[in-house]
VMD Tcl script that draws the C-alpha trace (Angstrom):
set ca {
  {4.03 18.44 29.99}
  {2.25 15.28 28.13}
  {2.90 11.62 29.16}
  {3.53 8.97 27.29}
  {1.56 5.95 26.65}
  {3.20 2.74 27.99}
  {2.94 0.36 25.02}
  {1.35 -3.25 25.48}
  {1.45 -6.11 23.53}
  {-1.02 -5.84 20.58}
  {-2.66 -8.38 18.35}
  {-0.24 -8.53 16.02}
  {2.45 -9.55 18.79}
  {0.60 -13.33 18.99}
  {0.71 -16.26 16.40}
  {-2.85 -16.87 16.49}
  {-2.19 -20.08 13.95}
  {-0.69 -21.88 16.48}
  {-3.58 -21.56 19.74}
  {-6.50 -23.76 19.28}
  {-9.69 -22.51 18.53}
  {-11.13 -21.80 21.77}
  {-14.83 -22.52 20.98}
  {-13.94 -26.27 19.63}
  {-11.38 -27.30 21.60}
  {-11.38 -28.62 25.91}
  {-8.46 -28.01 28.03}
  {-6.45 -31.28 26.44}
  {-7.27 -30.04 23.12}
  {-9.96 -32.32 22.24}
  {-13.76 -31.30 20.67}
  {-16.34 -30.42 23.11}
  {-20.11 -29.84 22.35}
  {-21.35 -26.51 21.70}
  {-23.81 -25.58 24.63}
  {-27.01 -24.68 23.53}
  {-29.91 -22.44 25.07}
  {-32.42 -25.40 25.47}
  {-29.25 -26.76 27.69}
  {-30.56 -24.31 30.43}
  {-34.15 -25.02 30.40}
  {-35.66 -27.48 32.67}
  {-38.88 -28.99 30.79}
  {-40.21 -30.26 34.70}
  {-40.29 -26.63 35.24}
  {-42.90 -25.97 33.01}
  {-45.06 -29.44 33.54}
  {-44.77 -28.20 37.23}
  {-46.37 -24.94 35.87}
  {-49.31 -26.47 33.82}
  {-49.94 -29.39 36.72}
  {-50.33 -26.11 39.25}
  {-52.26 -23.77 36.70}
  {-54.86 -24.15 33.70}
  {-55.18 -21.28 31.31}
  {-57.36 -18.66 31.91}
  {-58.03 -14.72 30.99}
  {-58.09 -12.08 32.88}
  {-62.24 -11.66 33.86}
  {-61.96 -15.90 34.49}
  {-62.22 -15.08 38.79}
  {-59.28 -15.98 41.06}
  {-57.04 -15.49 37.33}
  {-53.37 -14.99 38.60}
  {-51.36 -11.86 36.13}
  {-47.79 -13.78 35.25}
  {-46.10 -10.59 33.57}
  {-42.55 -11.53 32.26}
  {-40.59 -10.64 35.00}
  {-42.52 -12.77 37.42}
  {-42.26 -16.03 34.92}
  {-39.01 -14.83 34.81}
  {-38.83 -15.58 38.51}
  {-40.50 -18.99 38.25}
  {-38.29 -20.09 36.04}
  {-35.28 -19.00 36.87}
  {-34.76 -17.53 33.05}
  {-32.59 -14.73 33.04}
  {-31.37 -13.67 29.47}
  {-27.72 -15.06 29.05}
  {-25.25 -14.98 26.10}
  {-26.50 -17.32 24.41}
  {-30.55 -15.60 23.78}
  {-33.62 -16.12 26.58}
  {-34.48 -19.13 27.86}
  {-38.06 -18.07 28.48}
  {-38.63 -17.76 24.97}
  {-38.08 -21.88 25.33}
  {-40.15 -21.80 28.16}
  {-43.30 -20.00 27.02}
  {-43.26 -22.54 24.23}
  {-43.92 -25.66 26.49}
  {-46.77 -22.84 28.04}
  {-47.93 -22.49 24.38}
  {-48.51 -26.14 23.47}
  {-50.42 -26.24 26.86}
  {-52.96 -23.75 26.17}
  {-51.12 -20.89 27.93}
  {-51.28 -17.62 26.13}
  {-49.89 -13.93 26.08}
  {-52.77 -10.95 26.56}
  {-52.70 -7.42 26.97}
  {-53.37 -6.83 30.10}
  {-56.42 -3.64 30.42}
  {-55.04 -2.77 33.93}
  {-51.53 -2.98 33.10}
  {-51.15 -2.74 29.52}
  {-48.20 -4.85 29.08}
  {-48.57 -8.50 27.98}
  {-49.07 -11.35 30.43}
  {-50.35 -15.17 30.99}
  {-53.38 -15.49 32.89}
  {-53.78 -19.11 35.08}
  {-55.97 -19.93 37.56}
  {-54.62 -22.42 40.54}
  {-55.79 -26.09 40.16}
  {-57.86 -27.14 43.02}
  {-55.71 -30.14 44.63}
}
mol new
graphics top color blue
foreach p $ca { graphics top sphere $p radius 0.5 }
foreach p [lrange $ca 0 end-1] q [lrange $ca 1 end] { graphics top cylinder $p $q radius 0.2 }
display resetview
């Protein structure tokens, strides 16, 4: 014997024109600022990376490979609902001379960098 499904409230049961817009209203009904992906990036992290490492190539002695996974760990840049903060960090690094290149060893794109001497 088939069971009957219980009917719950549907979208038609709500009066949407009386509800505040969740994206635009704060708890007190006032306007709130929009959150941007850049709000999740800390430029000082990129500066610290650039002070610690200098751009290199795969053939440079002592070069370290920073692939996507390692860069995400370094910058704590995980994809979120607003996008990928790693893209912003990559732009900051590119401005300092770092560039992605394909690794001959792994076949994946990565940044090569050499630790600066203290």
